[in-house]
CHARMM internal coordinates of N, CA and C (Angstrom, degrees):
IC EDIT
DIST 1 N 1 CA 1.4449
DIST 1 CA 1 C 1.5283
ANGL 1 N 1 CA 1 C 110.56
DIST 1 C 2 N 1.3203
ANGL 1 CA 1 C 2 N 115.43
DIHE 1 N 1 CA 1 C 2 N -40.48
DIST 2 N 2 CA 1.4609
ANGL 1 C 2 N 2 CA 118.92
DIHE 1 CA 1 C 2 N 2 CA -178.80
DIST 2 CA 2 C 1.5393
ANGL 2 N 2 CA 2 C 111.66
DIHE 1 C 2 N 2 CA 2 C -61.20
DIST 2 C 3 N 1.3415
ANGL 2 CA 2 C 3 N 116.82
DIHE 2 N 2 CA 2 C 3 N -42.79
DIST 3 N 3 CA 1.4685
ANGL 2 C 3 N 3 CA 119.30
DIHE 2 CA 2 C 3 N 3 CA -179.68
DIST 3 CA 3 C 1.5295
ANGL 3 N 3 CA 3 C 110.78
DIHE 2 C 3 N 3 CA 3 C -67.83
DIST 3 C 4 N 1.3340
ANGL 3 CA 3 C 4 N 116.77
DIHE 3 N 3 CA 3 C 4 N -35.91
DIST 4 N 4 CA 1.4694
ANGL 3 C 4 N 4 CA 120.52
DIHE 3 CA 3 C 4 N 4 CA 177.58
DIST 4 CA 4 C 1.5215
ANGL 4 N 4 CA 4 C 111.29
DIHE 3 C 4 N 4 CA 4 C -63.50
DIST 4 C 5 N 1.3357
ANGL 4 CA 4 C 5 N 117.02
DIHE 4 N 4 CA 4 C 5 N -47.18
DIST 5 N 5 CA 1.4594
ANGL 4 C 5 N 5 CA 120.59
DIHE 4 CA 4 C 5 N 5 CA 178.80
DIST 5 CA 5 C 1.5314
ANGL 5 N 5 CA 5 C 111.60
DIHE 4 C 5 N 5 CA 5 C -65.06
DIST 5 C 6 N 1.3240
ANGL 5 CA 5 C 6 N 116.10
DIHE 5 N 5 CA 5 C 6 N -39.17
DIST 6 N 6 CA 1.4650
ANGL 5 C 6 N 6 CA 119.85
DIHE 5 CA 5 C 6 N 6 CA 178.29
DIST 6 CA 6 C 1.5302
ANGL 6 N 6 CA 6 C 110.56
DIHE 5 C 6 N 6 CA 6 C -61.21
DIST 6 C 7 N 1.3414
ANGL 6 CA 6 C 7 N 116.88
DIHE 6 N 6 CA 6 C 7 N -43.48
DIST 7 N 7 CA 1.4744
ANGL 6 C 7 N 7 CA 121.09
DIHE 6 CA 6 C 7 N 7 CA 178.93
DIST 7 CA 7 C 1.5294
ANGL 7 N 7 CA 7 C 111.07
DIHE 6 C 7 N 7 CA 7 C -65.04
DIST 7 C 8 N 1.3320
ANGL 7 CA 7 C 8 N 116.75
DIHE 7 N 7 CA 7 C 8 N -42.11
DIST 8 N 8 CA 1.4647
ANGL 7 C 8 N 8 CA 120.58
DIHE 7 CA 7 C 8 N 8 CA -179.56
DIST 8 CA 8 C 1.5341
ANGL 8 N 8 CA 8 C 110.95
DIHE 7 C 8 N 8 CA 8 C -64.16
DIST 8 C 9 N 1.3086
ANGL 8 CA 8 C 9 N 116.90
DIHE 8 N 8 CA 8 C 9 N -41.81
DIST 9 N 9 CA 1.4716
ANGL 8 C 9 N 9 CA 120.72
DIHE 8 CA 8 C 9 N 9 CA 178.60
DIST 9 CA 9 C 1.5258
ANGL 9 N 9 CA 9 C 110.37
DIHE 8 C 9 N 9 CA 9 C -66.19
DIST 9 C 10 N 1.3298
ANGL 9 CA 9 C 10 N 116.95
DIHE 9 N 9 CA 9 C 10 N -42.14
DIST 10 N 10 CA 1.4724
ANGL 9 C 10 N 10 CA 120.62
DIHE 9 CA 9 C 10 N 10 CA 179.88
DIST 10 CA 10 C 1.5198
ANGL 10 N 10 CA 10 C 111.06
DIHE 9 C 10 N 10 CA 10 C -62.66
DIST 10 C 11 N 1.3494
ANGL 10 CA 10 C 11 N 117.16
DIHE 10 N 10 CA 10 C 11 N -31.32
DIST 11 N 11 CA 1.4651
ANGL 10 C 11 N 11 CA 120.78
DIHE 10 CA 10 C 11 N 11 CA -179.80
DIST 11 CA 11 C 1.5334
ANGL 11 N 11 CA 11 C 111.84
DIHE 10 C 11 N 11 CA 11 C -85.58
DIST 11 C 12 N 1.3241
ANGL 11 CA 11 C 12 N 116.91
DIHE 11 N 11 CA 11 C 12 N -0.20
DIST 12 N 12 CA 1.4662
ANGL 11 C 12 N 12 CA 119.20
DIHE 11 CA 11 C 12 N 12 CA 176.65
DIST 12 CA 12 C 1.5116
ANGL 12 N 12 CA 12 C 113.93
DIHE 11 C 12 N 12 CA 12 C 88.61
DIST 12 C 13 N 1.3269
ANGL 12 CA 12 C 13 N 118.18
DIHE 12 N 12 CA 12 C 13 N 16.85
DIST 13 N 13 CA 1.4642
ANGL 12 C 13 N 13 CA 121.06
DIHE 12 CA 12 C 13 N 13 CA 179.86
DIST 13 CA 13 C 1.5120
ANGL 13 N 13 CA 13 C 111.46
DIHE 12 C 13 N 13 CA 13 C 80.83
DIST 13 C 14 N 1.3240
ANGL 13 CA 13 C 14 N 115.08
DIHE 13 N 13 CA 13 C 14 N -175.01
DIST 14 N 14 CA 1.4586
ANGL 13 C 14 N 14 CA 121.19
DIHE 13 CA 13 C 14 N 14 CA -177.57
DIST 14 CA 14 C 1.5260
ANGL 14 N 14 CA 14 C 110.54
DIHE 13 C 14 N 14 CA 14 C -108.97
DIST 14 C 15 N 1.3038
ANGL 14 CA 14 C 15 N 116.86
DIHE 14 N 14 CA 14 C 15 N 122.12
DIST 15 N 15 CA 1.4645
ANGL 14 C 15 N 15 CA 121.56
DIHE 14 CA 14 C 15 N 15 CA 174.95
DIST 15 CA 15 C 1.5088
ANGL 15 N 15 CA 15 C 107.11
DIHE 14 C 15 N 15 CA 15 C -97.04
DIST 15 C 16 N 1.3255
ANGL 15 CA 15 C 16 N 116.32
DIHE 15 N 15 CA 15 C 16 N 106.81
DIST 16 N 16 CA 1.4553
ANGL 15 C 16 N 16 CA 120.62
DIHE 15 CA 15 C 16 N 16 CA -178.17
DIST 16 CA 16 C 1.5190
ANGL 16 N 16 CA 16 C 109.88
DIHE 15 C 16 N 16 CA 16 C -106.85
DIST 16 C 17 N 1.2961
ANGL 16 CA 16 C 17 N 117.66
DIHE 16 N 16 CA 16 C 17 N -50.19
DIST 17 N 17 CA 1.4574
ANGL 16 C 17 N 17 CA 120.31
DIHE 16 CA 16 C 17 N 17 CA -179.32
DIST 17 CA 17 C 1.5365
ANGL 17 N 17 CA 17 C 110.22
DIHE 16 C 17 N 17 CA 17 C -118.24
DIST 17 C 18 N 1.3231
ANGL 17 CA 17 C 18 N 116.46
DIHE 17 N 17 CA 17 C 18 N -71.58
DIST 18 N 18 CA 1.4675
ANGL 17 C 18 N 18 CA 118.72
DIHE 17 CA 17 C 18 N 18 CA -174.17
DIST 18 CA 18 C 1.5158
ANGL 18 N 18 CA 18 C 113.69
DIHE 17 C 18 N 18 CA 18 C -129.12
DIST 18 C 19 N 1.3203
ANGL 18 CA 18 C 19 N 119.06
DIHE 18 N 18 CA 18 C 19 N 2.16
DIST 19 N 19 CA 1.4675
ANGL 18 C 19 N 19 CA 121.38
DIHE 18 CA 18 C 19 N 19 CA -178.85
DIST 19 CA 19 C 1.5295
ANGL 19 N 19 CA 19 C 110.92
DIHE 18 C 19 N 19 CA 19 C -62.65
DIST 19 C 20 N 1.3025
ANGL 19 CA 19 C 20 N 115.85
DIHE 19 N 19 CA 19 C 20 N 137.63
DIST 20 N 20 CA 1.4574
ANGL 19 C 20 N 20 CA 122.34
DIHE 19 CA 19 C 20 N 20 CA 174.20
DIST 20 CA 20 C 1.5135
ANGL 20 N 20 CA 20 C 108.81
DIHE 19 C 20 N 20 CA 20 C -139.16
DIST 20 C 21 N 1.3300
ANGL 20 CA 20 C 21 N 116.39
DIHE 20 N 20 CA 20 C 21 N 151.62
DIST 21 N 21 CA 1.4490
ANGL 20 C 21 N 21 CA 121.79
DIHE 20 CA 20 C 21 N 21 CA 175.33
DIST 21 CA 21 C 1.5278
ANGL 21 N 21 CA 21 C 108.41
DIHE 20 C 21 N 21 CA 21 C -72.52
DIST 21 C 22 N 1.3245
ANGL 21 CA 21 C 22 N 116.22
DIHE 21 N 21 CA 21 C 22 N 172.57
DIST 22 N 22 CA 1.4736
ANGL 21 C 22 N 22 CA 120.62
DIHE 21 CA 21 C 22 N 22 CA -178.03
DIST 22 CA 22 C 1.5229
ANGL 22 N 22 CA 22 C 112.91
DIHE 21 C 22 N 22 CA 22 C -55.59
DIST 22 C 23 N 1.3249
ANGL 22 CA 22 C 23 N 117.07
DIHE 22 N 22 CA 22 C 23 N -33.62
DIST 23 N 23 CA 1.4709
ANGL 22 C 23 N 23 CA 120.13
DIHE 22 CA 22 C 23 N 23 CA -178.93
DIST 23 CA 23 C 1.5316
ANGL 23 N 23 CA 23 C 112.88
DIHE 22 C 23 N 23 CA 23 C -85.74
DIST 23 C 24 N 1.3405
ANGL 23 CA 23 C 24 N 116.90
DIHE 23 N 23 CA 23 C 24 N 4.83
DIST 24 N 24 CA 1.4617
ANGL 23 C 24 N 24 CA 121.29
DIHE 23 CA 23 C 24 N 24 CA 176.49
DIST 24 CA 24 C 1.5182
ANGL 24 N 24 CA 24 C 115.22
DIHE 23 C 24 N 24 CA 24 C 89.99
DIST 24 C 25 N 1.3279
ANGL 24 CA 24 C 25 N 116.92
DIHE 24 N 24 CA 24 C 25 N -5.28
DIST 25 N 25 CA 1.4660
ANGL 24 C 25 N 25 CA 119.32
DIHE 24 CA 24 C 25 N 25 CA 179.59
DIST 25 CA 25 C 1.5290
ANGL 25 N 25 CA 25 C 110.20
DIHE 24 C 25 N 25 CA 25 C -86.18
DIST 25 C 26 N 1.3303
ANGL 25 CA 25 C 26 N 117.32
DIHE 25 N 25 CA 25 C 26 N 152.80
DIST 26 N 26 CA 1.4718
ANGL 25 C 26 N 26 CA 119.83
DIHE 25 CA 25 C 26 N 26 CA 178.65
DIST 26 CA 26 C 1.5190
ANGL 26 N 26 CA 26 C 110.93
DIHE 25 C 26 N 26 CA 26 C -74.79
DIST 26 C 27 N 1.3256
ANGL 26 CA 26 C 27 N 115.14
DIHE 26 N 26 CA 26 C 27 N 155.15
DIST 27 N 27 CA 1.4652
ANGL 26 C 27 N 27 CA 119.97
DIHE 26 CA 26 C 27 N 27 CA 172.33
DIST 27 CA 27 C 1.5189
ANGL 27 N 27 CA 27 C 109.11
DIHE 26 C 27 N 27 CA 27 C -72.05
DIST 27 C 28 N 1.3219
ANGL 27 CA 27 C 28 N 116.74
DIHE 27 N 27 CA 27 C 28 N 174.41
DIST 28 N 28 CA 1.4573
ANGL 27 C 28 N 28 CA 119.65
DIHE 27 CA 27 C 28 N 28 CA -178.16
DIST 28 CA 28 C 1.5147
ANGL 28 N 28 CA 28 C 114.94
DIHE 27 C 28 N 28 CA 28 C -124.58
DIST 28 C 29 N 1.3267
ANGL 28 CA 28 C 29 N 117.83
DIHE 28 N 28 CA 28 C 29 N 0.95
DIST 29 N 29 CA 1.4636
ANGL 28 C 29 N 29 CA 118.37
DIHE 28 CA 28 C 29 N 29 CA -174.09
DIST 29 CA 29 C 1.5228
ANGL 29 N 29 CA 29 C 113.45
DIHE 28 C 29 N 29 CA 29 C -74.40
DIST 29 C 30 N 1.3262
ANGL 29 CA 29 C 30 N 118.64
DIHE 29 N 29 CA 29 C 30 N -18.29
DIST 30 N 30 CA 1.4646
ANGL 29 C 30 N 30 CA 120.15
DIHE 29 CA 29 C 30 N 30 CA 179.35
DIST 30 CA 30 C 1.5179
ANGL 30 N 30 CA 30 C 111.59
DIHE 29 C 30 N 30 CA 30 C -61.37
DIST 30 C 31 N 1.3127
ANGL 30 CA 30 C 31 N 118.04
DIHE 30 N 30 CA 30 C 31 N -19.09
DIST 31 N 31 CA 1.4722
ANGL 30 C 31 N 31 CA 121.27
DIHE 30 CA 30 C 31 N 31 CA 177.13
DIST 31 CA 31 C 1.5352
ANGL 31 N 31 CA 31 C 110.93
DIHE 30 C 31 N 31 CA 31 C -67.18
DIST 31 C 32 N 1.3375
ANGL 31 CA 31 C 32 N 116.72
DIHE 31 N 31 CA 31 C 32 N -15.35
DIST 32 N 32 CA 1.4568
ANGL 31 C 32 N 32 CA 121.89
DIHE 31 CA 31 C 32 N 32 CA -178.75
DIST 32 CA 32 C 1.5286
ANGL 32 N 32 CA 32 C 112.45
DIHE 31 C 32 N 32 CA 32 C -98.99
DIST 32 C 33 N 1.3297
ANGL 32 CA 32 C 33 N 118.49
DIHE 32 N 32 CA 32 C 33 N -2.52
DIST 33 N 33 CA 1.4641
ANGL 32 C 33 N 33 CA 120.46
DIHE 32 CA 32 C 33 N 33 CA -179.34
DIST 33 CA 33 C 1.5338
ANGL 33 N 33 CA 33 C 108.79
DIHE 32 C 33 N 33 CA 33 C -67.04
DIST 33 C 34 N 1.3136
ANGL 33 CA 33 C 34 N 115.96
DIHE 33 N 33 CA 33 C 34 N 127.51
DIST 34 N 34 CA 1.4584
ANGL 33 C 34 N 34 CA 120.51
DIHE 33 CA 33 C 34 N 34 CA -177.09
DIST 34 CA 34 C 1.5239
ANGL 34 N 34 CA 34 C 113.28
DIHE 33 C 34 N 34 CA 34 C -88.78
DIST 34 C 35 N 1.3471
ANGL 34 CA 34 C 35 N 118.15
DIHE 34 N 34 CA 34 C 35 N -28.40
DIST 35 N 35 CA 1.4656
ANGL 34 C 35 N 35 CA 120.49
DIHE 34 CA 34 C 35 N 35 CA -177.99
DIST 35 CA 35 C 1.5156
ANGL 35 N 35 CA 35 C 114.62
DIHE 34 C 35 N 35 CA 35 C -129.47
DIST 35 C 36 N 1.3215
ANGL 35 CA 35 C 36 N 118.46
DIHE 35 N 35 CA 35 C 36 N -24.83
DIST 36 N 36 CA 1.4652
ANGL 35 C 36 N 36 CA 120.30
DIHE 35 CA 35 C 36 N 36 CA -175.19
DIST 36 CA 36 C 1.5425
ANGL 36 N 36 CA 36 C 111.02
DIHE 35 C 36 N 36 CA 36 C -57.20
DIST 36 C 37 N 1.3263
ANGL 36 CA 36 C 37 N 115.06
DIHE 36 N 36 CA 36 C 37 N 127.00
DIST 37 N 37 CA 1.4630
ANGL 36 C 37 N 37 CA 119.84
DIHE 36 CA 36 C 37 N 37 CA 177.47
DIST 37 CA 37 C 1.5251
ANGL 37 N 37 CA 37 C 114.34
DIHE 36 C 37 N 37 CA 37 C 74.19
DIST 37 C 38 N 1.3329
ANGL 37 CA 37 C 38 N 118.26
DIHE 37 N 37 CA 37 C 38 N 10.10
DIST 38 N 38 CA 1.4574
ANGL 37 C 38 N 38 CA 121.46
DIHE 37 CA 37 C 38 N 38 CA -175.66
DIST 38 CA 38 C 1.5220
ANGL 38 N 38 CA 38 C 112.24
DIHE 37 C 38 N 38 CA 38 C -108.59
DIST 38 C 39 N 1.3257
ANGL 38 CA 38 C 39 N 118.76
DIHE 38 N 38 CA 38 C 39 N 27.28
DIST 39 N 39 CA 1.4540
ANGL 38 C 39 N 39 CA 122.01
DIHE 38 CA 38 C 39 N 39 CA -178.34
DIST 39 CA 39 C 1.5326
ANGL 39 N 39 CA 39 C 110.90
DIHE 38 C 39 N 39 CA 39 C -52.23
DIST 39 C 40 N 1.3427
ANGL 39 CA 39 C 40 N 116.26
DIHE 39 N 39 CA 39 C 40 N 128.26
DIST 40 N 40 CA 1.4482
ANGL 39 C 40 N 40 CA 121.63
DIHE 39 CA 39 C 40 N 40 CA 178.39
DIST 40 CA 40 C 1.5167
ANGL 40 N 40 CA 40 C 115.04
DIHE 39 C 40 N 40 CA 40 C 83.67
DIST 40 C 41 N 1.3321
ANGL 40 CA 40 C 41 N 116.08
DIHE 40 N 40 CA 40 C 41 N -16.81
DIST 41 N 41 CA 1.4690
ANGL 40 C 41 N 41 CA 119.45
DIHE 40 CA 40 C 41 N 41 CA 178.08
DIST 41 CA 41 C 1.5206
ANGL 41 N 41 CA 41 C 109.50
DIHE 40 C 41 N 41 CA 41 C -86.99
DIST 41 C 42 N 1.3262
ANGL 41 CA 41 C 42 N 118.76
DIHE 41 N 41 CA 41 C 42 N 159.67
DIST 42 N 42 CA 1.4667
ANGL 41 C 42 N 42 CA 120.85
DIHE 41 CA 41 C 42 N 42 CA -176.92
DIST 42 CA 42 C 1.5271
ANGL 42 N 42 CA 42 C 112.80
DIHE 41 C 42 N 42 CA 42 C -65.61
DIST 42 C 43 N 1.3404
ANGL 42 CA 42 C 43 N 114.71
DIHE 42 N 42 CA 42 C 43 N 140.20
DIST 43 N 43 CA 1.4608
ANGL 42 C 43 N 43 CA 121.14
DIHE 42 CA 42 C 43 N 43 CA 171.09
DIST 43 CA 43 C 1.5437
ANGL 43 N 43 CA 43 C 106.42
DIHE 42 C 43 N 43 CA 43 C -60.89
DIST 43 C 44 N 1.3066
ANGL 43 CA 43 C 44 N 116.07
DIHE 43 N 43 CA 43 C 44 N 138.36
DIST 44 N 44 CA 1.4647
ANGL 43 C 44 N 44 CA 120.12
DIHE 43 CA 43 C 44 N 44 CA -178.74
DIST 44 CA 44 C 1.5264
ANGL 44 N 44 CA 44 C 112.72
DIHE 43 C 44 N 44 CA 44 C -70.21
DIST 44 C 45 N 1.3324
ANGL 44 CA 44 C 45 N 117.44
DIHE 44 N 44 CA 44 C 45 N -18.92
DIST 45 N 45 CA 1.4515
ANGL 44 C 45 N 45 CA 121.01
DIHE 44 CA 44 C 45 N 45 CA -179.06
DIST 45 CA 45 C 1.5408
ANGL 45 N 45 CA 45 C 111.41
DIHE 44 C 45 N 45 CA 45 C -92.73
DIST 45 C 46 N 1.3668
ANGL 45 CA 45 C 46 N 117.42
DIHE 45 N 45 CA 45 C 46 N -49.91
DIST 46 N 46 CA 1.4685
ANGL 45 C 46 N 46 CA 118.74
DIHE 45 CA 45 C 46 N 46 CA -171.21
DIST 46 CA 46 C 1.5303
ANGL 46 N 46 CA 46 C 114.02
DIHE 45 C 46 N 46 CA 46 C -115.76
DIST 46 C 47 N 1.3243
ANGL 46 CA 46 C 47 N 117.95
DIHE 46 N 46 CA 46 C 47 N -14.62
DIST 47 N 47 CA 1.4630
ANGL 46 C 47 N 47 CA 120.97
DIHE 46 CA 46 C 47 N 47 CA 176.41
DIST 47 CA 47 C 1.5180
ANGL 47 N 47 CA 47 C 115.78
DIHE 46 C 47 N 47 CA 47 C 92.52
DIST 47 C 48 N 1.3457
ANGL 47 CA 47 C 48 N 118.60
DIHE 47 N 47 CA 47 C 48 N -9.12
DIST 48 N 48 CA 1.4579
ANGL 47 C 48 N 48 CA 120.50
DIHE 47 CA 47 C 48 N 48 CA 176.42
DIST 48 CA 48 C 1.5230
ANGL 48 N 48 CA 48 C 109.79
DIHE 47 C 48 N 48 CA 48 C -70.00
DIST 48 C 49 N 1.3395
ANGL 48 CA 48 C 49 N 118.32
DIHE 48 N 48 CA 48 C 49 N 154.11
DIST 49 N 49 CA 1.4612
ANGL 48 C 49 N 49 CA 119.53
DIHE 48 CA 48 C 49 N 49 CA -179.97
DIST 49 CA 49 C 1.5294
ANGL 49 N 49 CA 49 C 112.58
DIHE 48 C 49 N 49 CA 49 C -64.40
DIST 49 C 50 N 1.3058
ANGL 49 CA 49 C 50 N 116.91
DIHE 49 N 49 CA 49 C 50 N 137.82
DIST 50 N 50 CA 1.4606
ANGL 49 C 50 N 50 CA 122.76
DIHE 49 CA 49 C 50 N 50 CA 175.40
DIST 50 CA 50 C 1.5239
ANGL 50 N 50 CA 50 C 107.94
DIHE 49 C 50 N 50 CA 50 C -72.19
DIST 50 C 51 N 1.3219
ANGL 50 CA 50 C 51 N 116.33
DIHE 50 N 50 CA 50 C 51 N 136.70
DIST 51 N 51 CA 1.4472
ANGL 50 C 51 N 51 CA 122.84
DIHE 50 CA 50 C 51 N 51 CA -178.97
DIST 51 CA 51 C 1.5329
ANGL 51 N 51 CA 51 C 110.33
DIHE 50 C 51 N 51 CA 51 C -104.05
DIST 51 C 52 N 1.3340
ANGL 51 CA 51 C 52 N 115.53
DIHE 51 N 51 CA 51 C 52 N 158.69
DIST 52 N 52 CA 1.4652
ANGL 51 C 52 N 52 CA 120.67
DIHE 51 CA 51 C 52 N 52 CA 174.98
DIST 52 CA 52 C 1.5177
ANGL 52 N 52 CA 52 C 108.24
DIHE 51 C 52 N 52 CA 52 C -135.13
DIST 52 C 53 N 1.3297
ANGL 52 CA 52 C 53 N 116.12
DIHE 52 N 52 CA 52 C 53 N 134.46
DIST 53 N 53 CA 1.4519
ANGL 52 C 53 N 53 CA 122.05
DIHE 52 CA 52 C 53 N 53 CA 171.88
DIST 53 CA 53 C 1.5147
ANGL 53 N 53 CA 53 C 108.01
DIHE 52 C 53 N 53 CA 53 C -129.49
DIST 53 C 54 N 1.3281
ANGL 53 CA 53 C 54 N 116.23
DIHE 53 N 53 CA 53 C 54 N 158.51
DIST 54 N 54 CA 1.4579
ANGL 53 C 54 N 54 CA 120.99
DIHE 53 CA 53 C 54 N 54 CA 176.31
DIST 54 CA 54 C 1.5109
ANGL 54 N 54 CA 54 C 108.78
DIHE 53 C 54 N 54 CA 54 C -106.82
DIST 54 C 55 N 1.3223
ANGL 54 CA 54 C 55 N 115.10
DIHE 54 N 54 CA 54 C 55 N 137.86
DIST 55 N 55 CA 1.4754
ANGL 54 C 55 N 55 CA 122.69
DIHE 54 CA 54 C 55 N 55 CA 176.36
DIST 55 CA 55 C 1.5079
ANGL 55 N 55 CA 55 C 107.68
DIHE 54 C 55 N 55 CA 55 C -143.55
DIST 55 C 56 N 1.3146
ANGL 55 CA 55 C 56 N 115.66
DIHE 55 N 55 CA 55 C 56 N 120.34
DIST 56 N 56 CA 1.4693
ANGL 55 C 56 N 56 CA 120.64
DIHE 55 CA 55 C 56 N 56 CA 179.76
DIST 56 CA 56 C 1.5285
ANGL 56 N 56 CA 56 C 111.70
DIHE 55 C 56 N 56 CA 56 C 55.32
DIST 56 C 57 N 1.3279
ANGL 56 CA 56 C 57 N 116.00
DIHE 56 N 56 CA 56 C 57 N 44.16
DIST 57 N 57 CA 1.4734
ANGL 56 C 57 N 57 CA 122.83
DIHE 56 CA 56 C 57 N 57 CA 178.74
DIST 57 CA 57 C 1.5226
ANGL 57 N 57 CA 57 C 112.92
DIHE 56 C 57 N 57 CA 57 C 63.01
DIST 57 C 58 N 1.3299
ANGL 57 CA 57 C 58 N 117.45
DIHE 57 N 57 CA 57 C 58 N 24.67
DIST 58 N 58 CA 1.4646
ANGL 57 C 58 N 58 CA 121.95
DIHE 57 CA 57 C 58 N 58 CA 175.70
DIST 58 CA 58 C 1.5158
ANGL 58 N 58 CA 58 C 108.06
DIHE 57 C 58 N 58 CA 58 C -123.30
DIST 58 C 59 N 1.3148
ANGL 58 CA 58 C 59 N 116.50
DIHE 58 N 58 CA 58 C 59 N 148.19
DIST 59 N 59 CA 1.4570
ANGL 58 C 59 N 59 CA 121.44
DIHE 58 CA 58 C 59 N 59 CA 175.72
DIST 59 CA 59 C 1.5116
ANGL 59 N 59 CA 59 C 109.77
DIHE 58 C 59 N 59 CA 59 C -92.47
DIST 59 C 60 N 1.3410
ANGL 59 CA 59 C 60 N 115.27
DIHE 59 N 59 CA 59 C 60 N 133.69
DIST 60 N 60 CA 1.4517
ANGL 59 C 60 N 60 CA 121.72
DIHE 59 CA 59 C 60 N 60 CA 176.25
DIST 60 CA 60 C 1.5220
ANGL 60 N 60 CA 60 C 108.11
DIHE 59 C 60 N 60 CA 60 C -117.68
DIST 60 C 61 N 1.3125
ANGL 60 CA 60 C 61 N 117.12
DIHE 60 N 60 CA 60 C 61 N 124.03
DIST 61 N 61 CA 1.4597
ANGL 60 C 61 N 61 CA 121.87
DIHE 60 CA 60 C 61 N 61 CA -179.48
DIST 61 CA 61 C 1.5129
ANGL 61 N 61 CA 61 C 108.23
DIHE 60 C 61 N 61 CA 61 C -107.92
DIST 61 C 62 N 1.3226
ANGL 61 CA 61 C 62 N 117.67
DIHE 61 N 61 CA 61 C 62 N 138.45
DIST 62 N 62 CA 1.4630
ANGL 61 C 62 N 62 CA 120.62
DIHE 61 CA 61 C 62 N 62 CA -178.61
DIST 62 CA 62 C 1.5242
ANGL 62 N 62 CA 62 C 110.51
DIHE 61 C 62 N 62 CA 62 C -161.87
DIST 62 C 63 N 1.3188
ANGL 62 CA 62 C 63 N 114.95
DIHE 62 N 62 CA 62 C 63 N 161.51
DIST 63 N 63 CA 1.4587
ANGL 62 C 63 N 63 CA 122.48
DIHE 62 CA 62 C 63 N 63 CA 173.24
DIST 63 CA 63 C 1.5235
ANGL 63 N 63 CA 63 C 106.61
DIHE 62 C 63 N 63 CA 63 C -99.39
DIST 63 C 64 N 1.3257
ANGL 63 CA 63 C 64 N 117.20
DIHE 63 N 63 CA 63 C 64 N 127.69
DIST 64 N 64 CA 1.4588
ANGL 63 C 64 N 64 CA 120.38
DIHE 63 CA 63 C 64 N 64 CA -178.02
DIST 64 CA 64 C 1.5302
ANGL 64 N 64 CA 64 C 113.36
DIHE 63 C 64 N 64 CA 64 C -64.61
DIST 64 C 65 N 1.3110
ANGL 64 CA 64 C 65 N 117.23
DIHE 64 N 64 CA 64 C 65 N -21.36
DIST 65 N 65 CA 1.4679
ANGL 64 C 65 N 65 CA 120.56
DIHE 64 CA 64 C 65 N 65 CA 178.58
DIST 65 CA 65 C 1.5200
ANGL 65 N 65 CA 65 C 111.67
DIHE 64 C 65 N 65 CA 65 C -92.85
DIST 65 C 66 N 1.3206
ANGL 65 CA 65 C 66 N 116.81
DIHE 65 N 65 CA 65 C 66 N -50.56
DIST 66 N 66 CA 1.4660
ANGL 65 C 66 N 66 CA 121.48
DIHE 65 CA 65 C 66 N 66 CA -175.88
DIST 66 CA 66 C 1.5168
ANGL 66 N 66 CA 66 C 113.77
DIHE 65 C 66 N 66 CA 66 C -79.17
DIST 66 C 67 N 1.3319
ANGL 66 CA 66 C 67 N 116.94
DIHE 66 N 66 CA 66 C 67 N -31.12
DIST 67 N 67 CA 1.4682
ANGL 66 C 67 N 67 CA 122.38
DIHE 66 CA 66 C 67 N 67 CA -177.03
DIST 67 CA 67 C 1.5213
ANGL 67 N 67 CA 67 C 108.95
DIHE 66 C 67 N 67 CA 67 C -136.22
DIST 67 C 68 N 1.3046
ANGL 67 CA 67 C 68 N 119.24
DIHE 67 N 67 CA 67 C 68 N 68.63
DIST 68 N 68 CA 1.4566
ANGL 67 C 68 N 68 CA 119.71
DIHE 67 CA 67 C 68 N 68 CA -177.80
DIST 68 CA 68 C 1.5279
ANGL 68 N 68 CA 68 C 112.17
DIHE 67 C 68 N 68 CA 68 C -56.51
DIST 68 C 69 N 1.3076
ANGL 68 CA 68 C 69 N 116.27
DIHE 68 N 68 CA 68 C 69 N 132.80
DIST 69 N 69 CA 1.4688
ANGL 68 C 69 N 69 CA 122.77
DIHE 68 CA 68 C 69 N 69 CA -179.57
DIST 69 CA 69 C 1.5072
ANGL 69 N 69 CA 69 C 107.97
DIHE 68 C 69 N 69 CA 69 C -87.82
DIST 69 C 70 N 1.3098
ANGL 69 CA 69 C 70 N 116.70
DIHE 69 N 69 CA 69 C 70 N 126.07
DIST 70 N 70 CA 1.4557
ANGL 69 C 70 N 70 CA 121.79
DIHE 69 CA 69 C 70 N 70 CA -179.88
DIST 70 CA 70 C 1.5164
ANGL 70 N 70 CA 70 C 109.22
DIHE 69 C 70 N 70 CA 70 C -123.45
DIST 70 C 71 N 1.3085
ANGL 70 CA 70 C 71 N 115.66
DIHE 70 N 70 CA 70 C 71 N 131.71
DIST 71 N 71 CA 1.4614
ANGL 70 C 71 N 71 CA 118.80
DIHE 70 CA 70 C 71 N 71 CA 175.41
DIST 71 CA 71 C 1.5129
ANGL 71 N 71 CA 71 C 107.99
DIHE 70 C 71 N 71 CA 71 C -89.98
DIST 71 C 72 N 1.3220
ANGL 71 CA 71 C 72 N 116.47
DIHE 71 N 71 CA 71 C 72 N 144.20
DIST 72 N 72 CA 1.4833
ANGL 71 C 72 N 72 CA 119.48
DIHE 71 CA 71 C 72 N 72 CA -179.12
DIST 72 CA 72 C 1.5104
ANGL 72 N 72 CA 72 C 112.12
DIHE 71 C 72 N 72 CA 72 C -66.58
END
COOR INIT
IC SEED 1 N 1 CA 1 C
IC BUILD
């Protein structure tokens, strides 16, 4: 987790909708997102379609093979 957060910070965070760094430029870490916003497109690891579900008015993206979604 530490290395992931360090990489995300070094890339300036993720600009998905309107986030900008202090200098007004977008972050660059969204280029590393493997499933976010990729509903229906192939998983980058196994090729199965990325799925999306809603939970508490939030979208959750996942691969059913690589990241099985489990409800509590």
